[in-house]
PDB file as gemmi writes it, atoms N, CA and C in Angstrom:
CRYST1    1.000    1.000    1.000  90.00  90.00  90.00 P 1                      
ATOM      1  N   MET A   1       0.761  -1.295  -0.196  1.00  0.00           N  
ATOM      2  CA  MET A   1      -0.030  -0.192  -0.180  1.00  0.00           C  
ATOM      3  C   MET A   1       0.921   1.384   0.081  1.00  0.00           C  
ATOM      4  N   ALA A   2       0.532   2.234  -0.558  1.00  0.00           N  
ATOM      5  CA  ALA A   2       1.213   3.696  -0.771  1.00  0.00           C  
ATOM      6  C   ALA A   2       1.205   4.213   0.701  1.00  0.00           C  
ATOM      7  N   ASN A   3       2.422   4.703   1.032  1.00  0.00           N  
ATOM      8  CA  ASN A   3       2.712   5.448   1.936  1.00  0.00           C  
ATOM      9  C   ASN A   3       2.746   7.136   2.469  1.00  0.00           C  
ATOM     10  N   LEU A   4       3.013   7.744   0.649  1.00  0.00           N  
ATOM     11  CA  LEU A   4       3.044   8.755   0.594  1.00  0.00           C  
ATOM     12  C   LEU A   4       1.662   9.622   0.395  1.00  0.00           C  
ATOM     13  N   GLN A   5       1.676  10.428   0.977  1.00  0.00           N  
ATOM     14  CA  GLN A   5       0.059  11.234   1.249  1.00  0.00           C  
ATOM     15  C   GLN A   5      -0.281  11.276  -1.016  1.00  0.00           C  
ATOM     16  N   SER A   6       0.776  11.646  -1.982  1.00  0.00           N  
ATOM     17  CA  SER A   6       0.747  12.071  -3.108  1.00  0.00           C  
ATOM     18  C   SER A   6       0.361  10.388  -3.880  1.00  0.00           C  
ATOM     19  N   SER A   7       1.088   9.441  -3.384  1.00  0.00           N  
ATOM     20  CA  SER A   7       0.631   7.923  -3.783  1.00  0.00           C  
ATOM     21  C   SER A   7      -0.812   7.608  -3.071  1.00  0.00           C  
ATOM     22  N   LYS A   8      -1.466   7.868  -1.955  1.00  0.00           N  
ATOM     23  CA  LYS A   8      -2.300   7.363  -2.281  1.00  0.00           C  
ATOM     24  C   LYS A   8      -3.492   8.106  -2.660  1.00  0.00           C  
ATOM     25  N   LYS A   9      -3.495   9.716  -3.188  1.00  0.00           N  
ATOM     26  CA  LYS A   9      -3.802  10.204  -4.324  1.00  0.00           C  
ATOM     27  C   LYS A   9      -4.097   9.621  -5.565  1.00  0.00           C  
ATOM     28  N   ASP A  10      -2.705   8.973  -5.790  1.00  0.00           N  
ATOM     29  CA  ASP A  10      -3.123   8.398  -7.270  1.00  0.00           C  
ATOM     30  C   ASP A  10      -3.610   7.409  -7.209  1.00  0.00           C  
ATOM     31  N   VAL A  11      -3.444   6.366  -5.915  1.00  0.00           N  
ATOM     32  CA  VAL A  11      -4.148   4.948  -6.440  1.00  0.00           C  
ATOM     33  C   VAL A  11      -5.904   5.796  -6.180  1.00  0.00           C  
ATOM     34  N   ARG A  12      -6.049   6.594  -5.395  1.00  0.00           N  
ATOM     35  CA  ARG A  12      -7.707   6.917  -5.783  1.00  0.00           C  
ATOM     36  C   ARG A  12      -8.044   7.348  -6.989  1.00  0.00           C  
ATOM     37  N   ARG A  13      -6.849   7.978  -7.543  1.00  0.00           N  
ATOM     38  CA  ARG A  13      -7.613   8.528  -9.179  1.00  0.00           C  
ATOM     39  C   ARG A  13      -7.200   7.205 -10.236  1.00  0.00           C  
ATOM     40  N   ILE A  14      -6.441   6.676  -9.976  1.00  0.00           N  
ATOM     41  CA  ILE A  14      -6.054   5.777 -10.833  1.00  0.00           C  
ATOM     42  C   ILE A  14      -7.480   4.207 -10.946  1.00  0.00           C  
ATOM     43  N   SER A  15      -7.899   4.208  -9.518  1.00  0.00           N  
ATOM     44  CA  SER A  15      -9.353   3.613  -9.619  1.00  0.00           C  
ATOM     45  C   SER A  15     -10.502   4.446 -10.100  1.00  0.00           C  
ATOM     46  N   ARG A  16     -10.686   5.558  -9.920  1.00  0.00           N  
ATOM     47  CA  ARG A  16     -11.653   6.528 -10.530  1.00  0.00           C  
ATOM     48  C   ARG A  16     -11.758   6.379 -12.205  1.00  0.00           C  
ATOM     49  N   ARG A  17     -10.572   6.544 -12.473  1.00  0.00           N  
ATOM     50  CA  ARG A  17      -9.794   6.326 -14.217  1.00  0.00           C  
ATOM     51  C   ARG A  17     -10.272   4.623 -14.877  1.00  0.00           C  
ATOM     52  N   THR A  18      -9.702   4.030 -14.093  1.00  0.00           N  
ATOM     53  CA  THR A  18     -10.263   2.447 -14.649  1.00  0.00           C  
ATOM     54  C   THR A  18     -11.881   2.591 -14.512  1.00  0.00           C  
ATOM     55  N   GLU A  19     -12.425   2.735 -13.491  1.00  0.00           N  
ATOM     56  CA  GLU A  19     -13.822   2.710 -13.759  1.00  0.00           C  
ATOM     57  C   GLU A  19     -14.742   3.164 -14.525  1.00  0.00           C  
ATOM     58  N   ARG A  20     -14.017   4.445 -14.764  1.00  0.00           N  
ATOM     59  CA  ARG A  20     -14.668   5.365 -16.234  1.00  0.00           C  
ATOM     60  C   ARG A  20     -14.201   4.403 -17.418  1.00  0.00           C  
ATOM     61  N   ASN A  21     -12.854   4.151 -17.524  1.00  0.00           N  
ATOM     62  CA  ASN A  21     -12.974   3.402 -18.667  1.00  0.00           C  
ATOM     63  C   ASN A  21     -13.344   1.925 -19.084  1.00  0.00           C  
ATOM     64  N   LEU A  22     -13.326   1.391 -18.019  1.00  0.00           N  
ATOM     65  CA  LEU A  22     -14.019   0.189 -18.434  1.00  0.00           C  
ATOM     66  C   LEU A  22     -16.017   0.025 -18.623  1.00  0.00           C  
ATOM     67  N   ALA A  23     -16.658   1.503 -18.218  1.00  0.00           N  
ATOM     68  CA  ALA A  23     -17.801   1.788 -18.413  1.00  0.00           C  
ATOM     69  C   ALA A  23     -17.841   2.522 -20.061  1.00  0.00           C  
ATOM     70  N   VAL A  24     -16.918   3.239 -20.109  1.00  0.00           N  
ATOM     71  CA  VAL A  24     -16.524   3.570 -21.637  1.00  0.00           C  
ATOM     72  C   VAL A  24     -16.496   2.347 -22.539  1.00  0.00           C  
ATOM     73  N   LYS A  25     -15.286   1.635 -22.446  1.00  0.00           N  
ATOM     74  CA  LYS A  25     -14.894   0.746 -23.664  1.00  0.00           C  
ATOM     75  C   LYS A  25     -16.314  -0.445 -23.497  1.00  0.00           C  
ATOM     76  N   SER A  26     -17.282  -0.647 -22.463  1.00  0.00           N  
ATOM     77  CA  SER A  26     -18.001  -1.445 -22.357  1.00  0.00           C  
ATOM     78  C   SER A  26     -19.266  -1.284 -23.452  1.00  0.00           C  
ATOM     79  N   ARG A  27     -19.467   0.141 -23.188  1.00  0.00           N  
ATOM     80  CA  ARG A  27     -20.458   0.795 -24.248  1.00  0.00           C  
ATOM     81  C   ARG A  27     -19.845   1.227 -25.463  1.00  0.00           C  
ATOM     82  N   LEU A  28     -18.596   1.160 -26.046  1.00  0.00           N  
ATOM     83  CA  LEU A  28     -17.976   0.877 -27.357  1.00  0.00           C  
ATOM     84  C   LEU A  28     -18.526  -0.540 -27.923  1.00  0.00           C  
ATOM     85  N   LYS A  29     -18.064  -1.441 -27.151  1.00  0.00           N  
ATOM     86  CA  LYS A  29     -18.622  -3.012 -27.470  1.00  0.00           C  
ATOM     87  C   LYS A  29     -20.084  -3.262 -27.866  1.00  0.00           C  
ATOM     88  N   THR A  30     -20.641  -2.878 -27.010  1.00  0.00           N  
ATOM     89  CA  THR A  30     -22.238  -2.966 -27.020  1.00  0.00           C  
ATOM     90  C   THR A  30     -22.755  -2.051 -28.576  1.00  0.00           C  
ATOM     91  N   LEU A  31     -22.185  -0.778 -28.737  1.00  0.00           N  
ATOM     92  CA  LEU A  31     -22.414   0.197 -29.474  1.00  0.00           C  
ATOM     93  C   LEU A  31     -21.597  -0.657 -31.047  1.00  0.00           C  
ATOM     94  N   ARG A  32     -20.672  -1.540 -31.027  1.00  0.00           N  
ATOM     95  CA  ARG A  32     -19.662  -2.001 -31.935  1.00  0.00           C  
ATOM     96  C   ARG A  32     -20.554  -3.119 -32.518  1.00  0.00           C  
ATOM     97  N   LYS A  33     -21.352  -4.005 -31.553  1.00  0.00           N  
ATOM     98  CA  LYS A  33     -22.025  -4.771 -32.069  1.00  0.00           C  
ATOM     99  C   LYS A  33     -23.032  -4.513 -32.873  1.00  0.00           C  
ATOM    100  N   LYS A  34     -23.939  -3.601 -32.041  1.00  0.00           N  
ATOM    101  CA  LYS A  34     -24.939  -2.993 -32.984  1.00  0.00           C  
ATOM    102  C   LYS A  34     -24.795  -2.145 -34.506  1.00  0.00           C  
ATOM    103  N   ALA A  35     -23.679  -1.745 -34.345  1.00  0.00           N  
ATOM    104  CA  ALA A  35     -22.899  -0.850 -36.090  1.00  0.00           C  
ATOM    105  C   ALA A  35     -22.473  -2.140 -36.928  1.00  0.00           C  
ATOM    106  N   LEU A  36     -22.350  -3.245 -36.377  1.00  0.00           N  
ATOM    107  CA  LEU A  36     -21.602  -3.743 -37.675  1.00  0.00           C  
ATOM    108  C   LEU A  36     -22.356  -4.781 -38.126  1.00  0.00           C  
ATOM    109  N   GLY A  37     -23.705  -4.622 -37.349  1.00  0.00           N  
ATOM    110  CA  GLY A  37     -24.609  -5.812 -37.817  1.00  0.00           C  
ATOM    111  C   GLY A  37     -25.657  -5.068 -38.232  1.00  0.00           C  
ATOM    112  N   GLU A  38     -26.739  -5.477 -39.135  1.00  0.00           N  
ATOM    113  CA  GLU A  38     -27.466  -4.760 -39.830  1.00  0.00           C  
ATOM    114  C   GLU A  38     -28.084  -3.790 -38.757  1.00  0.00           C  
ATOM    115  N   ALA A  39     -27.083  -2.537 -39.248  1.00  0.00           N  
ATOM    116  CA  ALA A  39     -27.514  -1.399 -38.451  1.00  0.00           C  
ATOM    117  C   ALA A  39     -28.201  -0.574 -38.936  1.00  0.00           C  
ATOM    118  N   SER A  40     -28.449   0.335 -38.893  1.00  0.00           N  
ATOM    119  CA  SER A  40     -28.972   1.876 -39.254  1.00  0.00           C  
ATOM    120  C   SER A  40     -27.841   2.855 -39.770  1.00  0.00           C  
ATOM    121  N   ALA A  41     -28.230   3.664 -40.144  1.00  0.00           N  
ATOM    122  CA  ALA A  41     -27.135   4.945 -40.255  1.00  0.00           C  
ATOM    123  C   ALA A  41     -26.776   5.829 -39.062  1.00  0.00           C  
ATOM    124  N   GLU A  42     -28.079   5.492 -38.171  1.00  0.00           N  
ATOM    125  CA  GLU A  42     -28.063   6.047 -36.646  1.00  0.00           C  
ATOM    126  C   GLU A  42     -27.160   5.455 -35.765  1.00  0.00           C  
ATOM    127  N   ASP A  43     -27.256   3.808 -35.633  1.00  0.00           N  
ATOM    128  CA  ASP A  43     -26.142   3.202 -35.137  1.00  0.00           C  
ATOM    129  C   ASP A  43     -24.725   3.811 -35.327  1.00  0.00           C  
ATOM    130  N   LYS A  44     -24.839   3.411 -36.658  1.00  0.00           N  
ATOM    131  CA  LYS A  44     -22.936   3.572 -37.345  1.00  0.00           C  
ATOM    132  C   LYS A  44     -22.663   5.058 -36.654  1.00  0.00           C  
ATOM    133  N   SER A  45     -23.311   6.182 -37.000  1.00  0.00           N  
ATOM    134  CA  SER A  45     -23.062   7.367 -36.599  1.00  0.00           C  
ATOM    135  C   SER A  45     -22.874   7.699 -34.891  1.00  0.00           C  
ATOM    136  N   ALA A  46     -23.458   6.908 -34.372  1.00  0.00           N  
ATOM    137  CA  ALA A  46     -23.175   6.867 -32.874  1.00  0.00           C  
ATOM    138  C   ALA A  46     -22.190   6.272 -32.349  1.00  0.00           C  
ATOM    139  N   TYR A  47     -21.652   5.237 -33.283  1.00  0.00           N  
ATOM    140  CA  TYR A  47     -20.506   4.517 -32.595  1.00  0.00           C  
ATOM    141  C   TYR A  47     -19.180   5.107 -32.945  1.00  0.00           C  
ATOM    142  N   ALA A  48     -19.229   5.731 -34.101  1.00  0.00           N  
ATOM    143  CA  ALA A  48     -18.180   6.939 -34.936  1.00  0.00           C  
ATOM    144  C   ALA A  48     -18.256   7.723 -33.842  1.00  0.00           C  
ATOM    145  N   SER A  49     -19.310   8.266 -33.196  1.00  0.00           N  
ATOM    146  CA  SER A  49     -19.013   9.517 -32.224  1.00  0.00           C  
ATOM    147  C   SER A  49     -18.804   9.171 -30.909  1.00  0.00           C  
ATOM    148  N   ALA A  50     -18.899   7.859 -30.431  1.00  0.00           N  
ATOM    149  CA  ALA A  50     -18.555   7.312 -29.032  1.00  0.00           C  
ATOM    150  C   ALA A  50     -17.108   7.167 -29.406  1.00  0.00           C  
ATOM    151  N   LEU A  51     -16.870   6.484 -30.885  1.00  0.00           N  
ATOM    152  CA  LEU A  51     -15.145   6.419 -30.762  1.00  0.00           C  
ATOM    153  C   LEU A  51     -14.287   7.795 -30.477  1.00  0.00           C  
ATOM    154  N   ASP A  52     -14.644   8.763 -31.184  1.00  0.00           N  
ATOM    155  CA  ASP A  52     -14.262   9.908 -31.464  1.00  0.00           C  
ATOM    156  C   ASP A  52     -14.565  10.360 -30.096  1.00  0.00           C  
ATOM    157  N   LYS A  53     -15.204  10.504 -29.169  1.00  0.00           N  
ATOM    158  CA  LYS A  53     -14.905  10.981 -27.651  1.00  0.00           C  
ATOM    159  C   LYS A  53     -14.197  10.080 -26.546  1.00  0.00           C  
ATOM    160  N   ALA A  54     -14.194   8.697 -26.955  1.00  0.00           N  
ATOM    161  CA  ALA A  54     -13.434   7.862 -26.195  1.00  0.00           C  
ATOM    162  C   ALA A  54     -11.723   8.570 -26.807  1.00  0.00           C  
ATOM    163  N   VAL A  55     -11.584   8.627 -27.791  1.00  0.00           N  
ATOM    164  CA  VAL A  55      -9.805   9.136 -28.106  1.00  0.00           C  
ATOM    165  C   VAL A  55      -9.864  10.355 -27.078  1.00  0.00           C  
ATOM    166  N   LYS A  56     -10.919  11.213 -27.290  1.00  0.00           N  
ATOM    167  CA  LYS A  56     -10.803  12.666 -26.858  1.00  0.00           C  
ATOM    168  C   LYS A  56     -10.681  12.681 -25.412  1.00  0.00           C  
ATOM    169  N   ALA A  57     -11.160  11.436 -24.626  1.00  0.00           N  
ATOM    170  CA  ALA A  57     -11.054  11.472 -23.516  1.00  0.00           C  
ATOM    171  C   ALA A  57      -9.970  10.359 -22.917  1.00  0.00           C  
ATOM    172  N   GLY A  58      -9.225  10.032 -23.633  1.00  0.00           N  
ATOM    173  CA  GLY A  58      -7.568   9.550 -23.615  1.00  0.00           C  
ATOM    174  C   GLY A  58      -8.379   8.101 -23.273  1.00  0.00           C  
ATOM    175  N   VAL A  59      -9.307   7.329 -23.782  1.00  0.00           N  
ATOM    176  CA  VAL A  59      -9.858   5.912 -23.320  1.00  0.00           C  
ATOM    177  C   VAL A  59      -9.468   4.971 -24.495  1.00  0.00           C  
ATOM    178  N   LEU A  60      -8.982   5.232 -25.914  1.00  0.00           N  
ATOM    179  CA  LEU A  60      -8.458   4.799 -26.623  1.00  0.00           C  
ATOM    180  C   LEU A  60      -7.313   6.009 -27.571  1.00  0.00           C  
ATOM    181  N   HIS A  61      -6.749   4.814 -27.999  1.00  0.00           N  
ATOM    182  CA  HIS A  61      -5.493   5.429 -29.095  1.00  0.00           C  
ATOM    183  C   HIS A  61      -6.517   5.834 -30.246  1.00  0.00           C  
ATOM    184  N   LYS A  62      -6.129   7.181 -30.803  1.00  0.00           N  
ATOM    185  CA  LYS A  62      -6.502   7.818 -32.023  1.00  0.00           C  
ATOM    186  C   LYS A  62      -6.588   6.628 -33.322  1.00  0.00           C  
ATOM    187  N   ASN A  63      -5.268   6.052 -33.701  1.00  0.00           N  
ATOM    188  CA  ASN A  63      -5.317   5.455 -34.707  1.00  0.00           C  
ATOM    189  C   ASN A  63      -5.731   4.051 -34.360  1.00  0.00           C  
ATOM    190  N   LYS A  64      -6.449   3.753 -33.207  1.00  0.00           N  
ATOM    191  CA  LYS A  64      -7.626   2.497 -32.932  1.00  0.00           C  
ATOM    192  C   LYS A  64      -8.934   2.433 -33.247  1.00  0.00           C  
ATOM    193  N   ALA A  65      -9.067   4.358 -32.963  1.00  0.00           N  
ATOM    194  CA  ALA A  65     -10.463   4.633 -33.500  1.00  0.00           C  
ATOM    195  C   ALA A  65     -10.606   4.793 -35.180  1.00  0.00           C  
ATOM    196  N   ASN A  66      -9.621   5.448 -35.555  1.00  0.00           N  
ATOM    197  CA  ASN A  66      -9.778   5.569 -36.715  1.00  0.00           C  
ATOM    198  C   ASN A  66      -9.411   4.112 -37.578  1.00  0.00           C  
ATOM    199  N   THR A  67      -9.230   2.671 -36.853  1.00  0.00           N  
ATOM    200  CA  THR A  67      -9.277   1.471 -37.542  1.00  0.00           C  
ATOM    201  C   THR A  67     -10.805   0.835 -37.340  1.00  0.00           C  
ATOM    202  N   GLU A  68     -10.984   1.394 -36.437  1.00  0.00           N  
ATOM    203  CA  GLU A  68     -12.561   0.830 -35.802  1.00  0.00           C  
ATOM    204  C   GLU A  68     -13.528   1.543 -37.037  1.00  0.00           C  
ATOM    205  N   LYS A  69     -13.463   2.914 -37.525  1.00  0.00           N  
ATOM    206  CA  LYS A  69     -14.429   3.848 -38.193  1.00  0.00           C  
ATOM    207  C   LYS A  69     -13.872   3.216 -39.602  1.00  0.00           C  
ATOM    208  N   ALA A  70     -12.848   3.180 -39.656  1.00  0.00           N  
ATOM    209  CA  ALA A  70     -12.705   2.302 -41.402  1.00  0.00           C  
ATOM    210  C   ALA A  70     -13.369   0.960 -41.613  1.00  0.00           C  
ATOM    211  N   LYS A  71     -13.053  -0.055 -40.511  1.00  0.00           N  
ATOM    212  CA  LYS A  71     -14.100  -1.245 -40.804  1.00  0.00           C  
ATOM    213  C   LYS A  71     -15.465  -0.511 -40.665  1.00  0.00           C  
ATOM    214  N   LEU A  72     -16.138   0.191 -40.187  1.00  0.00           N  
ATOM    215  CA  LEU A  72     -17.139   0.570 -39.968  1.00  0.00           C  
ATOM    216  C   LEU A  72     -17.695   0.916 -41.567  1.00  0.00           C  
ATOM    217  N   ALA A  73     -16.936   1.753 -42.024  1.00  0.00           N  
ATOM    218  CA  ALA A  73     -17.308   2.506 -43.365  1.00  0.00           C  
ATOM    219  C   ALA A  73     -17.274   0.781 -44.357  1.00  0.00           C  
ATOM    220  N   LYS A  74     -16.412   0.164 -44.414  1.00  0.00           N  
ATOM    221  CA  LYS A  74     -15.977  -0.987 -45.463  1.00  0.00           C  
ATOM    222  C   LYS A  74     -17.118  -1.731 -44.907  1.00  0.00           C  
ATOM    223  N   ASN A  75     -17.394  -1.999 -43.928  1.00  0.00           N  
ATOM    224  CA  ASN A  75     -19.209  -2.837 -43.715  1.00  0.00           C  
ATOM    225  C   ASN A  75     -19.979  -1.970 -44.247  1.00  0.00           C  
ATOM    226  N   GLY A  76     -20.394  -1.072 -44.139  1.00  0.00           N  
ATOM    227  CA  GLY A  76     -21.392  -0.364 -44.638  1.00  0.00           C  
ATOM    228  C   GLY A  76     -21.546  -0.198 -46.197  1.00  0.00           C  
ATOM    229  N   LEU A  77     -20.407  -0.429 -46.787  1.00  0.00           N  
ATOM    230  CA  LEU A  77     -20.042  -0.151 -48.393  1.00  0.00           C  
ATOM    231  C   LEU A  77     -20.727  -1.867 -48.645  1.00  0.00           C  
ATOM    232  N   HIS A  78     -20.075  -3.130 -48.198  1.00  0.00           N  
ATOM    233  CA  HIS A  78     -20.204  -4.049 -48.426  1.00  0.00           C  
ATOM    234  C   HIS A  78     -22.006  -4.202 -48.485  1.00  0.00           C  
ATOM    235  N   SER A  79     -22.724  -4.405 -47.197  1.00  0.00           N  
ATOM    236  CA  SER A  79     -23.439  -4.593 -46.886  1.00  0.00           C  
ATOM    237  C   SER A  79     -24.821  -3.577 -47.828  1.00  0.00           C  
ATOM    238  N   LYS A  80     -24.911  -2.779 -48.352  1.00  0.00           N  
ATOM    239  CA  LYS A  80     -25.220  -2.184 -49.731  1.00  0.00           C  
ATOM    240  C   LYS A  80     -25.177  -2.227 -50.763  1.00  0.00           C  
ATOM    241  N   SER A  81     -24.133  -3.214 -51.090  1.00  0.00           N  
ATOM    242  CA  SER A  81     -23.970  -4.053 -51.877  1.00  0.00           C  
ATOM    243  C   SER A  81     -24.609  -5.332 -52.325  1.00  0.00           C  
ATOM    244  N   LEU A  82     -24.830  -5.543 -51.033  1.00  0.00           N  
ATOM    245  CA  LEU A  82     -25.405  -7.279 -51.280  1.00  0.00           C  
ATOM    246  C   LEU A  82     -26.959  -7.018 -51.360  1.00  0.00           C  
ATOM    247  N   HIS A  83     -27.472  -6.083 -50.951  1.00  0.00           N  
ATOM    248  CA  HIS A  83     -28.903  -5.681 -51.344  1.00  0.00           C  
ATOM    249  C   HIS A  83     -29.363  -4.785 -52.037  1.00  0.00           C  
TER     250      HIS A  83                                                      
END                                                                             
């Protein structure tokens, strides 16, 4: 356990960040499942927006978000051409 006051504060900070990051990542997974299936444009837009917000909050790396958005765009093109 931490002895210094600043270390104790860091532990509290880390636990809050971890909790927030898990919530954001869980929401992203849910939105991803909706968006990559047979989804409406709203679902895809919500997923892309959530990715951008996660990058802004420091939860995801920007390259990871861009990769996911590229998959989303590719999935959208294929689903349109099949129907």
